[in-house]
ROFITI-380634 format. One record per atom (N, C-alpha, C): residue in one letter; chain; atom name; x, z, y. Coordinates in steps of 0.1 Angstrom, whole numbers, plus 5000, padded with zeros to 4 digits. Example, Ala and Ser with C-alpha at 12.3 -4.5 7.8 and 13.67 -1.06 7.14 Angstrom:
BEGIN
<res = A, chain = A, atom = N, u = 5132, w = 5078, v = 4943>
<res = A, chain = A, atom = CA, u = 5123, w = 5078, v = 4955>
<res = A, chain = A, atom = C, u = 5132, w = 5078, v = 4967>
<res = S, chain = A, atom = N, u = 5128, w = 5071, v = 4978>
<res = S, chain = A, atom = CA, u = 5137, w = 5071, v = 4989>
<res = S, chain = A, atom = C, u = 5129, w = 5079, v = 5000>
# end
This chain:
BEGIN
<res = M, chain = A, atom = N, u = 0128, w = 8814, v = 5047>
<res = M, chain = A, atom = CA, u = 0130, w = 8821, v = 5039>
<res = M, chain = A, atom = C, u = 0123, w = 8819, v = 5023>
<res = A, chain = A, atom = N, u = 0128, w = 8819, v = 5014>
<res = A, chain = A, atom = CA, u = 0120, w = 8815, v = 5000>
<res = A, chain = A, atom = C, u = 0111, w = 8827, v = 4998>
<res = N, chain = A, atom = N, u = 0098, w = 8823, v = 4992>
<res = N, chain = A, atom = CA, u = 0089, w = 8838, v = 4987>
<res = N, chain = A, atom = C, u = 0092, w = 8837, v = 4971>
<res = I, chain = A, atom = N, u = 0097, w = 8826, v = 4962>
<res = I, chain = A, atom = CA, u = 0097, w = 8829, v = 4946>
<res = I, chain = A, atom = C, u = 0112, w = 8836, v = 4947>
<res = K, chain = A, atom = N, u = 0111, w = 8846, v = 4936>
<res = K, chain = A, atom = CA, u = 0121, w = 8855, v = 4933>
<res = K, chain = A, atom = C, u = 0134, w = 8847, v = 4926>
<res = S, chain = A, atom = N, u = 0132, w = 8835, v = 4917>
<res = S, chain = A, atom = CA, u = 0144, w = 8828, v = 4913>
<res = S, chain = A, atom = C, u = 0152, w = 8822, v = 4927>
<res = A, chain = A, atom = N, u = 0141, w = 8817, v = 4937>
<res = A, chain = A, atom = CA, u = 0148, w = 8809, v = 4947>
<res = A, chain = A, atom = C, u = 0155, w = 8819, v = 4958>
<res = K, chain = A, atom = N, u = 0154, w = 8829, v = 4957>
<res = K, chain = A, atom = CA, u = 0159, w = 8839, v = 4966>
<res = K, chain = A, atom = C, u = 0173, w = 8844, v = 4959>
<res = K, chain = A, atom = N, u = 0173, w = 8843, v = 4946>
<res = K, chain = A, atom = CA, u = 0184, w = 8845, v = 4939>
<res = K, chain = A, atom = C, u = 0191, w = 8837, v = 4941>
<res = R, chain = A, atom = N, u = 0190, w = 8824, v = 4938>
<res = R, chain = A, atom = CA, u = 0195, w = 8810, v = 4940>
<res = R, chain = A, atom = C, u = 0201, w = 8809, v = 4956>
<res = I, chain = A, atom = N, u = 0196, w = 8815, v = 4962>
<res = I, chain = A, atom = CA, u = 0202, w = 8813, v = 4979>
<res = I, chain = A, atom = C, u = 0214, w = 8823, v = 4978>
<res = L, chain = A, atom = N, u = 0213, w = 8837, v = 4973>
<res = L, chain = A, atom = CA, u = 0223, w = 8846, v = 4973>
<res = L, chain = A, atom = C, u = 0234, w = 8842, v = 4965>
<res = T, chain = A, atom = N, u = 0234, w = 8834, v = 4955>
<res = T, chain = A, atom = CA, u = 0244, w = 8832, v = 4946>
<res = T, chain = A, atom = C, u = 0250, w = 8820, v = 4950>
<res = S, chain = A, atom = N, u = 0245, w = 8810, v = 4957>
<res = S, chain = A, atom = CA, u = 0248, w = 8798, v = 4961>
<res = S, chain = A, atom = C, u = 0260, w = 8802, v = 4978>
<res = A, chain = A, atom = N, u = 0255, w = 8810, v = 4984>
<res = A, chain = A, atom = CA, u = 0261, w = 8816, v = 4994>
<res = A, chain = A, atom = C, u = 0273, w = 8825, v = 4990>
<res = K, chain = A, atom = N, u = 0271, w = 8832, v = 4980>
<res = K, chain = A, atom = CA, u = 0286, w = 8838, v = 4973>
<res = K, chain = A, atom = C, u = 0295, w = 8827, v = 4969>
<res = K, chain = A, atom = N, u = 0289, w = 8817, v = 4963>
<res = K, chain = A, atom = CA, u = 0298, w = 8810, v = 4959>
<res = K, chain = A, atom = C, u = 0303, w = 8801, v = 4969>
<res = A, chain = A, atom = N, u = 0299, w = 8795, v = 4979>
<res = A, chain = A, atom = CA, u = 0303, w = 8786, v = 4990>
<res = A, chain = A, atom = C, u = 0314, w = 8797, v = 4994>
<res = E, chain = A, atom = N, u = 0309, w = 8809, v = 4996>
<res = E, chain = A, atom = CA, u = 0321, w = 8819, v = 5005>
<res = E, chain = A, atom = C, u = 0337, w = 8816, v = 4995>
<res = R, chain = A, atom = N, u = 0332, w = 8818, v = 4983>
<res = R, chain = A, atom = CA, u = 0343, w = 8821, v = 4977>
<res = R, chain = A, atom = C, u = 0355, w = 8805, v = 4978>
<res = N, chain = A, atom = N, u = 0347, w = 8795, v = 4975>
<res = N, chain = A, atom = CA, u = 0352, w = 8781, v = 4975>
<res = N, chain = A, atom = C, u = 0359, w = 8780, v = 4988>
<res = Q, chain = A, atom = N, u = 0351, w = 8784, v = 4998>
<res = Q, chain = A, atom = CA, u = 0359, w = 8782, v = 5013>
<res = Q, chain = A, atom = C, u = 0373, w = 8791, v = 5011>
<res = A, chain = A, atom = N, u = 0373, w = 8803, v = 5008>
<res = A, chain = A, atom = CA, u = 0385, w = 8810, v = 5004>
<res = A, chain = A, atom = C, u = 0394, w = 8803, v = 4998>
<res = V, chain = A, atom = N, u = 0392, w = 8796, v = 4986>
<res = V, chain = A, atom = CA, u = 0401, w = 8793, v = 4980>
<res = V, chain = A, atom = C, u = 0405, w = 8780, v = 4985>
<res = K, chain = A, atom = N, u = 0396, w = 8771, v = 4991>
<res = K, chain = A, atom = CA, u = 0401, w = 8760, v = 4999>
<res = K, chain = A, atom = C, u = 0410, w = 8764, v = 5010>
<res = S, chain = A, atom = N, u = 0410, w = 8774, v = 5018>
<res = S, chain = A, atom = CA, u = 0418, w = 8778, v = 5029>
<res = S, chain = A, atom = C, u = 0433, w = 8783, v = 5024>
<res = S, chain = A, atom = N, u = 0433, w = 8787, v = 5013>
<res = S, chain = A, atom = CA, u = 0446, w = 8792, v = 5005>
<res = S, chain = A, atom = C, u = 0454, w = 8782, v = 5000>
<res = V, chain = A, atom = N, u = 0448, w = 8770, v = 4996>
<res = V, chain = A, atom = CA, u = 0453, w = 8759, v = 4992>
<res = V, chain = A, atom = C, u = 0458, w = 8752, v = 5007>
<res = K, chain = A, atom = N, u = 0449, w = 8751, v = 5015>
<res = K, chain = A, atom = CA, u = 0456, w = 8744, v = 5027>
<res = K, chain = A, atom = C, u = 0464, w = 8752, v = 5036>
<res = T, chain = A, atom = N, u = 0469, w = 8765, v = 5034>
<res = T, chain = A, atom = CA, u = 0477, w = 8773, v = 5038>
<res = T, chain = A, atom = C, u = 0491, w = 8770, v = 5031>
<res = A, chain = A, atom = N, u = 0491, w = 8769, v = 5018>
<res = A, chain = A, atom = CA, u = 0501, w = 8767, v = 5010>
<res = A, chain = A, atom = C, u = 0507, w = 8754, v = 5012>
<res = V, chain = A, atom = N, u = 0499, w = 8745, v = 5013>
<res = V, chain = A, atom = CA, u = 0503, w = 8727, v = 5014>
<res = V, chain = A, atom = C, u = 0510, w = 8727, v = 5030>
<res = K, chain = A, atom = N, u = 0505, w = 8735, v = 5039>
<res = K, chain = A, atom = CA, u = 0512, w = 8735, v = 5054>
<res = K, chain = A, atom = C, u = 0525, w = 8742, v = 5051>
<res = K, chain = A, atom = N, u = 0528, w = 8752, v = 5042>
<res = K, chain = A, atom = CA, u = 0541, w = 8760, v = 5044>
<res = K, chain = A, atom = C, u = 0550, w = 8749, v = 5036>
<res = V, chain = A, atom = N, u = 0544, w = 8742, v = 5028>
<res = V, chain = A, atom = CA, u = 0556, w = 8733, v = 5020>
<res = V, chain = A, atom = C, u = 0559, w = 8723, v = 5032>
<res = R, chain = A, atom = N, u = 0550, w = 8717, v = 5038>
<res = R, chain = A, atom = CA, u = 0550, w = 8705, v = 5050>
<res = R, chain = A, atom = C, u = 0560, w = 8712, v = 5059>
<res = A, chain = A, atom = N, u = 0557, w = 8723, v = 5064>
<res = A, chain = A, atom = CA, u = 0567, w = 8727, v = 5074>
<res = A, chain = A, atom = C, u = 0579, w = 8729, v = 5069>
<res = A, chain = A, atom = N, u = 0581, w = 8731, v = 5057>
<res = A, chain = A, atom = CA, u = 0596, w = 8736, v = 5051>
<res = A, chain = A, atom = C, u = 0606, w = 8723, v = 5050>
<res = V, chain = A, atom = N, u = 0596, w = 8709, v = 5046>
<res = V, chain = A, atom = CA, u = 0603, w = 8700, v = 5046>
<res = V, chain = A, atom = C, u = 0604, w = 8695, v = 5060>
<res = E, chain = A, atom = N, u = 0594, w = 8693, v = 5072>
<res = E, chain = A, atom = CA, u = 0599, w = 8690, v = 5082>
<res = E, chain = A, atom = C, u = 0611, w = 8694, v = 5090>
<res = A, chain = A, atom = N, u = 0612, w = 8711, v = 5086>
<res = A, chain = A, atom = CA, u = 0625, w = 8719, v = 5092>
<res = A, chain = A, atom = C, u = 0638, w = 8715, v = 5083>
<res = G, chain = A, atom = N, u = 0636, w = 8708, v = 5073>
<res = G, chain = A, atom = CA, u = 0645, w = 8705, v = 5062>
<res = G, chain = A, atom = C, u = 0653, w = 8714, v = 5056>
<res = D, chain = A, atom = N, u = 0646, w = 8725, v = 5053>
<res = D, chain = A, atom = CA, u = 0653, w = 8736, v = 5044>
<res = D, chain = A, atom = C, u = 0649, w = 8735, v = 5030>
<res = K, chain = A, atom = N, u = 0656, w = 8727, v = 5023>
<res = K, chain = A, atom = CA, u = 0651, w = 8724, v = 5010>
<res = K, chain = A, atom = C, u = 0651, w = 8737, v = 4999>
<res = A, chain = A, atom = N, u = 0655, w = 8746, v = 4999>
<res = A, chain = A, atom = CA, u = 0655, w = 8760, v = 4992>
<res = A, chain = A, atom = C, u = 0641, w = 8762, v = 4996>
<res = K, chain = A, atom = N, u = 0637, w = 8766, v = 5009>
<res = K, chain = A, atom = CA, u = 0622, w = 8771, v = 5012>
<res = K, chain = A, atom = C, u = 0612, w = 8759, v = 5007>
<res = A, chain = A, atom = N, u = 0617, w = 8750, v = 5008>
<res = A, chain = A, atom = CA, u = 0605, w = 8740, v = 5003>
<res = A, chain = A, atom = C, u = 0602, w = 8739, v = 4990>
<res = Q, chain = A, atom = N, u = 0613, w = 8740, v = 4981>
<res = Q, chain = A, atom = CA, u = 0613, w = 8740, v = 4966>
<res = Q, chain = A, atom = C, u = 0608, w = 8755, v = 4964>
<res = E, chain = A, atom = N, u = 0606, w = 8764, v = 4971>
<res = E, chain = A, atom = CA, u = 0599, w = 8778, v = 4968>
<res = E, chain = A, atom = C, u = 0585, w = 8779, v = 4972>
<res = T, chain = A, atom = N, u = 0584, w = 8772, v = 4982>
<res = T, chain = A, atom = CA, u = 0568, w = 8772, v = 4984>
<res = T, chain = A, atom = C, u = 0560, w = 8762, v = 4980>
<res = L, chain = A, atom = N, u = 0568, w = 8748, v = 4972>
<res = L, chain = A, atom = CA, u = 0564, w = 8741, v = 4964>
<res = L, chain = A, atom = C, u = 0556, w = 8748, v = 4952>
<res = K, chain = A, atom = N, u = 0564, w = 8754, v = 4946>
<res = K, chain = A, atom = CA, u = 0561, w = 8765, v = 4934>
<res = K, chain = A, atom = C, u = 0547, w = 8769, v = 4937>
<res = A, chain = A, atom = N, u = 0548, w = 8778, v = 4948>
<res = A, chain = A, atom = CA, u = 0534, w = 8785, v = 4952>
<res = A, chain = A, atom = C, u = 0525, w = 8779, v = 4954>
<res = A, chain = A, atom = N, u = 0527, w = 8768, v = 4963>
<res = A, chain = A, atom = CA, u = 0512, w = 8758, v = 4966>
<res = A, chain = A, atom = C, u = 0511, w = 8748, v = 4952>
<res = E, chain = A, atom = N, u = 0522, w = 8746, v = 4943>
<res = E, chain = A, atom = CA, u = 0515, w = 8740, v = 4929>
<res = E, chain = A, atom = C, u = 0503, w = 8751, v = 4921>
<res = T, chain = A, atom = N, u = 0509, w = 8763, v = 4924>
<res = T, chain = A, atom = CA, u = 0499, w = 8772, v = 4914>
<res = T, chain = A, atom = C, u = 0487, w = 8773, v = 4921>
<res = E, chain = A, atom = N, u = 0486, w = 8774, v = 4936>
<res = E, chain = A, atom = CA, u = 0471, w = 8774, v = 4945>
<res = E, chain = A, atom = C, u = 0465, w = 8762, v = 4940>
<res = L, chain = A, atom = N, u = 0472, w = 8747, v = 4937>
<res = L, chain = A, atom = CA, u = 0464, w = 8738, v = 4936>
<res = L, chain = A, atom = C, u = 0460, w = 8737, v = 4922>
<res = T, chain = A, atom = N, u = 0465, w = 8742, v = 4911>
<res = T, chain = A, atom = CA, u = 0463, w = 8743, v = 4898>
<res = T, chain = A, atom = C, u = 0451, w = 8752, v = 4897>
<res = R, chain = A, atom = N, u = 0450, w = 8764, v = 4904>
<res = R, chain = A, atom = CA, u = 0441, w = 8777, v = 4903>
<res = R, chain = A, atom = C, u = 0427, w = 8766, v = 4909>
<res = A, chain = A, atom = N, u = 0431, w = 8763, v = 4920>
<res = A, chain = A, atom = CA, u = 0419, w = 8756, v = 4926>
<res = A, chain = A, atom = C, u = 0412, w = 8745, v = 4920>
<res = A, chain = A, atom = N, u = 0418, w = 8737, v = 4909>
<res = A, chain = A, atom = CA, u = 0412, w = 8726, v = 4901>
<res = A, chain = A, atom = C, u = 0405, w = 8733, v = 4891>
<res = S, chain = A, atom = N, u = 0414, w = 8747, v = 4885>
<res = S, chain = A, atom = CA, u = 0408, w = 8751, v = 4872>
<res = S, chain = A, atom = C, u = 0395, w = 8758, v = 4875>
<res = K, chain = A, atom = N, u = 0391, w = 8761, v = 4889>
<res = K, chain = A, atom = CA, u = 0377, w = 8768, v = 4894>
<res = K, chain = A, atom = C, u = 0370, w = 8759, v = 4897>
<res = G, chain = A, atom = N, u = 0375, w = 8745, v = 4898>
<res = G, chain = A, atom = CA, u = 0365, w = 8737, v = 4902>
<res = G, chain = A, atom = C, u = 0362, w = 8731, v = 4919>
<res = V, chain = A, atom = N, u = 0369, w = 8739, v = 4923>
<res = V, chain = A, atom = CA, u = 0370, w = 8735, v = 4938>
<res = V, chain = A, atom = C, u = 0376, w = 8724, v = 4941>
<res = L, chain = A, atom = N, u = 0387, w = 8720, v = 4935>
<res = L, chain = A, atom = CA, u = 0389, w = 8704, v = 4938>
<res = L, chain = A, atom = C, u = 0392, w = 8700, v = 4926>
<res = H, chain = A, atom = N, u = 0389, w = 8685, v = 4924>
<res = H, chain = A, atom = CA, u = 0388, w = 8678, v = 4912>
<res = H, chain = A, atom = C, u = 0401, w = 8678, v = 4908>
<res = K, chain = A, atom = N, u = 0403, w = 8676, v = 4896>
<res = K, chain = A, atom = CA, u = 0419, w = 8678, v = 4890>
<res = K, chain = A, atom = C, u = 0428, w = 8667, v = 4892>
<res = N, chain = A, atom = N, u = 0423, w = 8657, v = 4895>
<res = N, chain = A, atom = CA, u = 0428, w = 8642, v = 4897>
<res = N, chain = A, atom = C, u = 0433, w = 8647, v = 4914>
<res = N, chain = A, atom = N, u = 0425, w = 8652, v = 4921>
<res = N, chain = A, atom = CA, u = 0427, w = 8653, v = 4937>
<res = N, chain = A, atom = C, u = 0440, w = 8664, v = 4936>
<res = S, chain = A, atom = N, u = 0441, w = 8678, v = 4928>
<res = S, chain = A, atom = CA, u = 0449, w = 8682, v = 4927>
<res = S, chain = A, atom = C, u = 0464, w = 8679, v = 4925>
<res = S, chain = A, atom = N, u = 0461, w = 8672, v = 4913>
<res = S, chain = A, atom = CA, u = 0472, w = 8664, v = 4908>
<res = S, chain = A, atom = C, u = 0483, w = 8656, v = 4918>
<res = R, chain = A, atom = N, u = 0472, w = 8648, v = 4925>
<res = R, chain = A, atom = CA, u = 0478, w = 8641, v = 4934>
<res = R, chain = A, atom = C, u = 0484, w = 8646, v = 4948>
<res = K, chain = A, atom = N, u = 0478, w = 8658, v = 4950>
<res = K, chain = A, atom = CA, u = 0486, w = 8667, v = 4959>
<res = K, chain = A, atom = C, u = 0498, w = 8671, v = 4958>
<res = V, chain = A, atom = N, u = 0500, w = 8677, v = 4944>
<res = V, chain = A, atom = CA, u = 0513, w = 8683, v = 4939>
<res = V, chain = A, atom = C, u = 0522, w = 8671, v = 4938>
<res = S, chain = A, atom = N, u = 0520, w = 8660, v = 4935>
<res = S, chain = A, atom = CA, u = 0529, w = 8649, v = 4932>
<res = S, chain = A, atom = C, u = 0536, w = 8643, v = 4946>
<res = R, chain = A, atom = N, u = 0525, w = 8642, v = 4958>
<res = R, chain = A, atom = CA, u = 0533, w = 8638, v = 4969>
<res = R, chain = A, atom = C, u = 0540, w = 8649, v = 4975>
<res = L, chain = A, atom = N, u = 0538, w = 8662, v = 4971>
<res = L, chain = A, atom = CA, u = 0543, w = 8675, v = 4977>
<res = L, chain = A, atom = C, u = 0557, w = 8674, v = 4971>
<res = A, chain = A, atom = N, u = 0557, w = 8670, v = 4957>
<res = A, chain = A, atom = CA, u = 0570, w = 8673, v = 4951>
<res = A, chain = A, atom = C, u = 0579, w = 8659, v = 4955>
<res = K, chain = A, atom = N, u = 0571, w = 8648, v = 4957>
<res = K, chain = A, atom = CA, u = 0579, w = 8637, v = 4963>
<res = K, chain = A, atom = C, u = 0585, w = 8638, v = 4976>
<res = A, chain = A, atom = N, u = 0581, w = 8643, v = 4983>
<res = A, chain = A, atom = CA, u = 0583, w = 8647, v = 4998>
<res = A, chain = A, atom = C, u = 0598, w = 8658, v = 4995>
<res = V, chain = A, atom = N, u = 0596, w = 8669, v = 4988>
<res = V, chain = A, atom = CA, u = 0605, w = 8677, v = 4987>
<res = V, chain = A, atom = C, u = 0620, w = 8672, v = 4979>
<res = D, chain = A, atom = N, u = 0616, w = 8661, v = 4969>
<res = D, chain = A, atom = CA, u = 0626, w = 8656, v = 4963>
<res = D, chain = A, atom = C, u = 0634, w = 8646, v = 4972>
<res = A, chain = A, atom = N, u = 0627, w = 8640, v = 4982>
<res = A, chain = A, atom = CA, u = 0631, w = 8629, v = 4990>
<res = A, chain = A, atom = C, u = 0642, w = 8634, v = 5001>
<res = M, chain = A, atom = N, u = 0641, w = 8647, v = 5001>
<res = M, chain = A, atom = CA, u = 0651, w = 8656, v = 5009>
<res = M, chain = A, atom = C, u = 0669, w = 8654, v = 5006>
<res = Q, chain = A, atom = N, u = 0674, w = 8653, v = 5018>
<res = Q, chain = A, atom = CA, u = 0687, w = 8654, v = 5014>
<res = Q, chain = A, atom = C, u = 0693, w = 8663, v = 5004>
# end
């Protein structure tokens, strides 16, 4: 454990930030899985609905700095392409 006051504070703040980032990443992964599951099942209406939610999660993660902007855009693009490729 650190002895310096600023180092102690840094440990606490970085732990809090890591926990928040992990929660955001987890919600993004869940949203993406829901879209992929709907595509696999062949349910286009549900896929489009979940795509909209996933796009919101990915954009939010990019704006918070959890994901890089291009990473988020690429994931949204690939999901949208998969949904559009359905019958």
